[in-house]
Every structure is written in C-alpha cells, then in structure tokens.
N, C-alpha and C positions, 0 to 999 in steps of 0.2 A: 449557605452558598457564599464563595467567597469570589470577588472580581478578579479576572483576568489580568493582571501587569505584567508588562514586559521592561525589562527583559528576564524581570524574575521568574516568571513560571513556563521560560523555556528549559529550565533544569530540571533538576528529577524531581518527584513527590514521593510521599512516605504513603501509597496506595498499592493495592495487591496487583494494579497491571498499569502497565505504563507504556507506550511506545512513542520514537520518531519515526515517521515514516516519509518514504520518499519515491515518488515514479514521475516516467517522461518519457517523451516522444522526440528522436534524434533524426538528424540528416545526416549520414555521415559524408566524408569528403570522397568516398568511394560513388556517390551517387545512389547509396541504398538507404533505405529505413530503418530505423533500431529502437529499442525502448527499453526499459529498464525499470527497477523497484529496488531499494534497499529500504529495511527494518531492523531497526533496535528496539529490544523489550527489555523492561526492567520487572520481574515478580517479585510477589512474596513467596518465597519457596512452598511455604505451609501452608498456604490459603488459595494459591492459584489453581489446586484441584488436577493438575497433572502428575499422576505417579513415574513417570520416567522423568521428571526435572525433579524428583528428590535429592538433596543436596543439604552438608551441615551446616548453611548458612543462612541466613534469613533472606537476603537479596541475591537474586538470581539474575544473570542476565543470557540471551541469547538473543541470535540474529537470522534472518531471512534475506535474502538477494536475488535476483534474477536479472538476466540478460535478454532480450531476444532479438533476431533476428528474422525480419520480415519476408526479405528476399528469399531466402533458404526454408523458411516455415520451421526452425528452431529456437528453443531455447535453452540456457543454461541455468538452471536452478543453484542455489548454495543455500543449506542449512546447518548451522550451527546449532548444537544443544547447548552448549556453556560459551560464553566469552568472558574474558576478563579484562576489566576494565583497570586503565593506569589509576595511580595514586593521584593525579593532579585532573583527574575526571571529573564535570559539574563544580568545581572549584575556583574558575575564572569568570570575568562579569559577563562575558557573551559566553552560548553556549559552545562547549568543546566537549568531545569525549573522544579516547582513543582507548581501543578495545581488540584484543588477542581473538581470533577464532580458532579452536583446536579443529585441524583436517584430518581426518582417519589415512587421506593418502598419502599427502606430501607436508605433514607437521603441523605449523601454523602459519596463519595469515594475520597481517596487521591493518586495522581497518580506522577509519577517523572522521568526525563529524565535527568540524570548526566550523563557527560562525566569525569571518572575517570582522564583518561590521553589521549593523545590524540588517538583521533580515539577509544577509549575503552569506552563502556556507562554503565551504568547500569537504565533496566527500568522497573518501575513499576507501576503494576495495580491490581484492584483488583484479576485479575485472572491468574497473572504472576510475575516473578521476576527474571531477567534476567540480566546476564553479557556477554556482546558482543563486541570481540576484533578483530578487523579490521587487515585480512594477507595479506592486499595490498592498495596501496595508491588509492586515489580517485579517481575514473572514471568523466571526466570532457564531458557532455555530446555534442555534437557537436566538441568535440577536445579543447573547451573553456569555457564550461559551458554557453555556451550560445547558444536558439534556436530561428529562426524566422519561425515559421510553420504557412504559408499563413498569417502573420501578427500579430498573436498571437505570443508574445516574450515571453522566462522566460529565468531565471538562475536555472541549473539545477545540481546537481550533485551526486552520487550515493557511497556508499561502497559496493561491491559486494559480498565479502567474509568474514563474521563477525565471527569468532569461537564462539558459544554460551555454556553457562551452567547456571543452575538455576532451578527452580521449576514451576511447574504450579500447577493451582487448579481445580480441575472440581469435582461436587456437592458436595463441601465442604472436596474432599481427594486430600491430595498435593502428588505431583510425580516429581521426579527429572528425567531431562531430560540434554539431549546434542544435540546438532546439528548445522546447519549454517543459516545464516540469511543477510537479506539484509536490506540496508537503502538506503533511497532519501531524498533528501534536495532541495525543489524547490519554485520559489518567483516570483510574476510577477504581473506586472499593467496588469490582464485580469480578467476578472469577473467570466467565465468559468462555471456560473449558469446553461447557456440553450448548452452546446456545448457538445459533444459527441467524446469518443474515445474507441480504443481497445489496452489495454499496457501490456506487457509482462515482468519478470523480469525470466532469466532463467540462472541455476547455472550445468554445465554440468561437468561428471565424468573426464576429462581430466585436470580439474582446470581452464576452459575457463568460462567466464559469459558473458552474452548478456542482454541488454536492448533494445526492438524491441514494435514501438506504430505504431499505426494509429489513426490521430487525425483530425476531421473534417468529412463532408462528401460531396458527391457529388462534383462538383470541386473545391469546397473548404475544398478537403483531402488533408492533408501532411503524409509523412512516414520517420521515421528516424530508425536507429539501431548503437546501440555502442558495440563493443566489447574489455574486455580486457582478456587480455593473462595470463599464469602461472607467466610469468617476469615483469611484469605491463603495458607490451607494448600496445595501444590502438590502435583500428580502428572504423572510423565513416563512416557512409553510409546514404544517404537520400534517396534511393529510393531499399524498398523492398516490396516483394508484402505477404499478409496476406488474408488467406484464410479459411472461417469457412466450415468445414467439416458438415457431418450429424447431429453428437450427440447436440441434441438440449434439454431445457429444459424452461417449462412454468410457471409462479409466481402463484399460487393462490392467492396470497395477492395481486398485481398489473396489471396479467394480461400480464407482458411482457415477450418476449422472448428473450431469451439468446443463443446464438450458444456457445454452451462448448468445442468442440475439433477444433483445429485450424492446419492449414500448415503455419509456416513461412520458405520465402524464402528468400537470401540474392544473389541474380543472381551474383553477382560480383565474391564473394567467394565460388561460389557454393556450399552454406549452404541450406538443406531443412530438417529440423524440424516439429514435430508433436508434439502436447501436447492435453493432456485429462486431465479432471477433477479429483480429488481425493473425493471429493464430489460435489452431482450436487447442492443441496441445499443451496447456499450459496447469498442470496441475501439479501444486508442490505438497508433499508429505513429510509432515513433522509429526515423530511418533506415531501417536495412535488417530493424529488430527490429519485431515486433509483436506484441500481446497483450490480451487482454481484462482489462480490471480493474473490477468493480463491486458495488453491494449487492444484498445477499440477505435472503430471508426463510427462517428455517428453524424446522423443527418435527420431532417423534421422541422416543423416550423414553432416559431415563437411569437408570440399574438398573430401578426399578419405578415409576418417576414419569413423566408427561406433561409435556413440556417445548416452549417456543417460544423465538423471539426472530428477533435480525436476526444479519448476518455481512456478509463483505466478500470476495470471490474474486479472485483473479489467477492466470491461466491463460497460462504463459509457453511459445514453444517449439514451437508450432503448425505444421504445414509452409505456406507461401504462397507465392505467385507476383505478385511484386511487378512492378509497373504505373507506374513512377515518375511518367509523362506523365498518367494516372490517377487517381491518388491526386493530385497536387498539384492537379487541378483540382476534386477533391471537397473540398481542404480551402480552395480560393478559393470554391467554393458555400456550404460552411460560414459563412466568414468572412462573405458576403455578407447569409445569412439574419440572422445575429447583428446585423448593423447594422442591417438594416431595421429 
C-alpha cells in the first residue's frame, strides 16, 4: 500500500479499473431542482472482463453521465462505450482530461475535466458546464485512502463538499444553476464486472458529509462508512447496517428490481438515516450491465440531533433479464422524445 499524495494521485494510474466521478444537487434560476452525475472510466481492456469492451489496445476509456429534472420527474442518461482522450490529457501538473465521446445519433461530443486550481474543477459535457470548488480537504476512505473489502482492494478518496455553479442544458435550453457537488476518485486491480454494491453519498444540513457502502453479497459482504465534519475531522467505520425499505421500482427494460428507500445505521455513533429517491426511474444500461443511479432526499438522527439533507445512491448488481431489441427500441424512443 502506498500513501495517497496530491496532486500526484489525482492523475491516472496503471490499474485494471479507475474512475473520476462527480454528482451534485443543483438549484436552477427557474426555481426548479436538478441533479447530475458525470463519470469517466479508465480500464485495462484485457483484464476488465467485459466482452463488449474488447478493443485492440491496452487502455480503454468510457464515460457515463446523467442529468435529472426533479420537477418533471425525468432524467437524461448518456452512455459512451469508447471515449478518446487527447494527447495532453493526464500530462499537466493538475488533473486535466479532454475526451471525445462518439454519439450514435449526433456524431461526437467533446468533454473535459479540468482542475483550474488545487481541488477546483471545471467539468464540461453536452448537457452541463460547471465550476466546482472544494470547501473541505479530501476525505480518505478508511483513514488512509485504502480499503480491503473481503479481498477486493482499492484506493479511494472523496471531495464531499464542492460549491458548484454554472449552466445545464435541457431540451436545448440553457439554465443557470448553483448547488453542492461530490467527487470520488477510485482505482483498483479488481475487475468489478460481476460484483454488486449499494453505495450512498450523503450531504447533511449541519455541514457533515458521509459515504456509506455495502459491497458484495452473502458471506462475502463487507460494509464501510466514512464521515467528515465541518472542521475537516474524519471518522471511519467498518460496521454499518443498510436496510432496504418498502419502496421499490422495477425496470421495464431489464426487469431488474431496485429497492429505492433505505435505512442507514452506524450503531457506534447512534446515527440512523432514511433515504428516499427524488426520481424513481433512474436506471442506466451499459452493455450487459444495469445499475440505478440518482439523487436522494435524506432525514434522520445524528446522535441526539435531527438532521436532513440530500444524497446520491448507486445500486449495482441487481439480477436482470436483458432483451436487446426491447432495450434498443427504448433508447430510440427516448432519443426521439428528447429531440422533439
């Protein structure tokens, strides 16, 4: 295990899988609430274990993003199977990646992740252009940024409180927004292709943030939670309890069933949080992989105090029954609706 050093470890590593991930809750100048997610992946094409990502070179890049319109209960996912990075990506003192996504319908899109100053970023996609500035130091998961989850070892740090402003675009209309975002950077020599997890990022009203995760299933299940306080102090836990509640949603595309409401408990700190989805239909389909990713409202107790806030949830590894033709028809229908 090596210590995480900044800005060195913001750059790309030579591992099987790596990702730079952002999510956030935004308030539009139109008075409406929005949310976004953006993630760039780097993978070892031969070791990642995904047949649909077979390419004639060692490293492959791909990207996923989504924009959620809470008022209209709609979300707009973007999935790119191949992202081409520029020659100067990962070669500047601070993080910089310029990448092109091939779009089946419209040609190509140019995207960018640029670190303007230490821990201040600009992210650009077809649907948003945002500036994100960290209000706290990085949270190193596990205390040192290295986790061993039942043999699945990973480096992992987060920026949990990113002051955010910029513009988003929905149906061709630009909307100015402000809000708060979250950033994860993770790299590992683990394929993850057939793994399962339930992951939550939580931002509370008392300026405390938490990441909670249940990784694996059955006897190979592992859990962890990390908390960062207003003053930057952190705490780390390996025993937490995640309980799915009654609210569920079943996908028409994959038949996968997703538990959407959860109770999160950190018994040692007397923390009990309930999460609820802001939009039910937030399934993302990537080849033979399906997952649910979307914004949450949260409430509960933190010790003796009542708390509320927002969060994001990612549910990966739900059994599915893929019907390729049905899925492609659905993709075309969504595209036509957006274009109208």
